[in-house]
TIVEX-30103 format. One record per residue (C-alpha): y, x, z; residue in one letter. Coordinates in pm, 1 decimal. Layout:
# residues N
+----------+----------+----------+--------+
|    north |     east |       up | residu |
+----------+----------+----------+--------+
|        Y |        X |        Z |      A |
...
+----------+----------+----------+--------+
# end
This chain:
# residues 118
+----------+----------+----------+--------+
|    north |     east |       up | residu |
+----------+----------+----------+--------+
|  -1130.9 |   -477.5 |   4696.5 |      M |
|   -756.1 |   -528.6 |   4582.0 |      K |
|   -729.3 |   -162.3 |   4427.3 |      I |
|  -1065.6 |   -213.1 |   4238.7 |      V |
|   -881.4 |   -546.4 |   4110.0 |      S |
|   -578.7 |   -387.3 |   4041.0 |      L |
|   -759.1 |    -74.4 |   3890.2 |      T |
|   -969.1 |   -315.7 |   3632.9 |      V |
|   -661.5 |   -534.2 |   3554.6 |      T |
|   -463.5 |   -188.4 |   3460.1 |      G |
|   -757.3 |    -89.4 |   3269.0 |      V |
|   -758.9 |   -438.2 |   3064.6 |      V |
|   -396.0 |   -418.9 |   3026.6 |      V |
|   -425.5 |    -91.5 |   2818.9 |      F |
|   -695.6 |   -186.9 |   2644.1 |      L |
|   -507.3 |   -484.7 |   2521.1 |      L |
|   -240.0 |   -270.3 |   2470.6 |      A |
|   -416.8 |    -25.0 |   2241.6 |      L |
|   -576.6 |   -300.4 |   2022.0 |      I |
|   -266.6 |   -456.8 |   1947.7 |      A |
|    -69.0 |   -124.0 |   1824.1 |      I |
|   -409.7 |    -21.7 |   1635.3 |      A |
|   -451.0 |   -395.1 |   1459.1 |      G |
|   -122.5 |   -347.4 |   1224.9 |      P |
|   -138.5 |     -9.3 |   1147.0 |      S |
|   -525.0 |    -91.4 |   1014.6 |      H |
|   -364.0 |   -393.8 |    841.9 |      A |
|    -82.2 |   -170.1 |    705.6 |      I |
|   -323.4 |    110.6 |    598.7 |      G |
|   -582.8 |   -147.6 |    405.9 |      V |
|   -234.9 |   -319.4 |    206.0 |      A |
|    -96.0 |     54.8 |    146.2 |      N |
|   -475.8 |    104.7 |     -5.8 |      E |
|   -485.7 |   -223.8 |   -225.1 |      R |
|   -140.1 |   -116.8 |   -334.8 |      E |
|   -236.0 |    195.4 |   -465.8 |      S |
|   -553.5 |     30.2 |   -597.8 |      S |
|   -304.2 |   -214.1 |   -839.5 |      A |
|    -67.3 |     55.8 |   -931.8 |      A |
|   -368.8 |    256.7 |  -1063.7 |      Q |
|   -493.1 |    -43.1 |  -1257.0 |      L |
|   -147.8 |    -92.6 |  -1382.8 |      F |
|   -153.0 |    218.5 |  -1493.1 |      S |
|   -503.1 |    250.7 |  -1657.2 |      Q |
|   -491.6 |    -83.0 |  -1849.0 |      N |
|    -88.9 |   -200.3 |  -1848.8 |      C |
|    192.3 |     65.8 |  -1831.7 |      A |
|     56.2 |    181.8 |  -2213.8 |      K |
|    254.4 |   -120.8 |  -2335.5 |      C |
|    452.7 |   -247.4 |  -2028.0 |      H |
|    580.1 |    102.1 |  -1929.0 |      G |
|    499.2 |    307.7 |  -1575.6 |      K |
|    782.2 |     56.7 |  -1421.1 |      D |
|    672.3 |   -246.3 |  -1644.6 |      G |
|   1016.0 |   -266.0 |  -1808.0 |      R |
|    885.3 |   -204.5 |  -2181.2 |      A |
|   1161.3 |      4.6 |  -2261.7 |      K |
|    991.6 |    204.5 |  -2546.6 |      G |
|   1084.0 |    141.0 |  -2873.5 |      L |
|    711.5 |     24.9 |  -2932.0 |      K |
|    748.0 |   -188.5 |  -2670.3 |      A |
|   1063.0 |   -383.8 |  -2827.6 |      K |
|    865.5 |   -388.8 |  -3171.9 |      V |
|    569.5 |   -548.9 |  -3012.8 |      A |
|    748.4 |   -802.6 |  -2848.1 |      G |
|    585.2 |   -713.5 |  -2494.9 |      V |
|    732.8 |   -874.8 |  -2173.8 |      R |
|    947.0 |   -676.1 |  -1916.2 |      N |
|    732.3 |   -758.1 |  -1593.4 |      L |
|   1042.3 |   -628.9 |  -1393.9 |      A |
|   1273.0 |   -901.2 |  -1518.2 |      D |
|   1389.8 |  -1110.5 |  -1239.1 |      A |
|   1447.6 |  -1396.0 |  -1433.7 |      E |
|   1173.4 |  -1393.8 |  -1604.5 |      W |
|    970.9 |  -1367.2 |  -1239.8 |      Q |
|   1142.1 |  -1604.2 |  -1118.0 |      D |
|   1037.7 |  -1899.0 |  -1370.0 |      R |
|    653.0 |  -1795.2 |  -1439.9 |      V |
|    402.9 |  -1885.7 |  -1175.8 |      T |
|    108.9 |  -1658.6 |  -1019.7 |      D |
|   -137.1 |  -1857.1 |  -1210.0 |      E |
|     48.2 |  -1790.2 |  -1514.2 |      R |
|     27.5 |  -1422.3 |  -1463.5 |      I |
|   -394.3 |  -1439.8 |  -1358.2 |      F |
|   -466.8 |  -1634.4 |  -1671.6 |      N |
|   -258.6 |  -1393.7 |  -1901.2 |      S |
|   -392.6 |  -1089.3 |  -1748.4 |      I |
|   -725.6 |  -1243.3 |  -1746.3 |      N |
|   -750.2 |  -1404.9 |  -2099.0 |      N |
|   -486.9 |  -1231.2 |  -2267.4 |      G |
|   -163.0 |  -1383.7 |  -2443.3 |      K |
|    -37.5 |  -1305.0 |  -2766.4 |      G |
|   -135.1 |   -944.6 |  -2877.0 |      K |
|   -215.9 |   -869.1 |  -2506.3 |      M |
|   -564.6 |   -808.8 |  -2464.0 |      P |
|   -811.2 |  -1003.8 |  -2230.8 |      A |
|   -912.1 |   -845.7 |  -1906.2 |      F |
|  -1154.0 |  -1090.4 |  -1763.8 |      G |
|  -1457.4 |   -875.6 |  -1883.9 |      K |
|  -1313.8 |   -536.2 |  -1803.3 |      K |
|  -1162.9 |   -625.3 |  -1417.4 |      L |
|  -1332.7 |   -838.6 |  -1143.3 |      S |
|  -1106.7 |  -1156.3 |  -1050.2 |      E |
|  -1001.8 |   -964.9 |   -680.9 |      A |
|   -831.9 |   -691.0 |   -962.6 |      D |
|   -703.1 |   -946.8 |  -1188.5 |      V |
|   -522.8 |  -1087.4 |   -841.3 |      N |
|   -402.9 |   -769.2 |   -738.6 |      S |
|   -234.0 |   -701.2 |  -1053.1 |      L |
|    -73.3 |  -1053.4 |   -998.0 |      V |
|     63.6 |   -884.1 |   -714.7 |      N |
|    168.1 |   -597.3 |   -806.5 |      Y |
|    326.7 |   -766.2 |  -1113.3 |      V |
|    570.5 |   -982.9 |   -840.7 |      R |
|    646.5 |   -597.1 |   -711.7 |      S |
|    796.9 |   -502.2 |   -982.5 |      L |
|   1072.0 |   -758.9 |   -938.7 |      K |
|   1382.6 |   -585.6 |   -970.8 |      K |
+----------+----------+----------+--------+
# end
């Protein structure tokens, strides 16, 4: 009886260890997929004006007054809600993307913009 009890305990511990190891890697995979999707959304919808790195370095961006999204001072001042509203509703010359993108897409772009901070 002791051998059966020890075997069952060993199997349970082994399964718990597998779950503990598999859980975080799955979460990392999902996070990487979301980040990749946000990067693609940014590339398709934002990079034309803000640049691939969000810094709005081009002459066209400078003339149009396009925001440098990587600016640390701006990032520290602005809230996620304000970024969300700017993407969703547009701001100044920036078009609104609320009808083109889902709320989840806009939220992923907010997080992506945050990741550009230098």
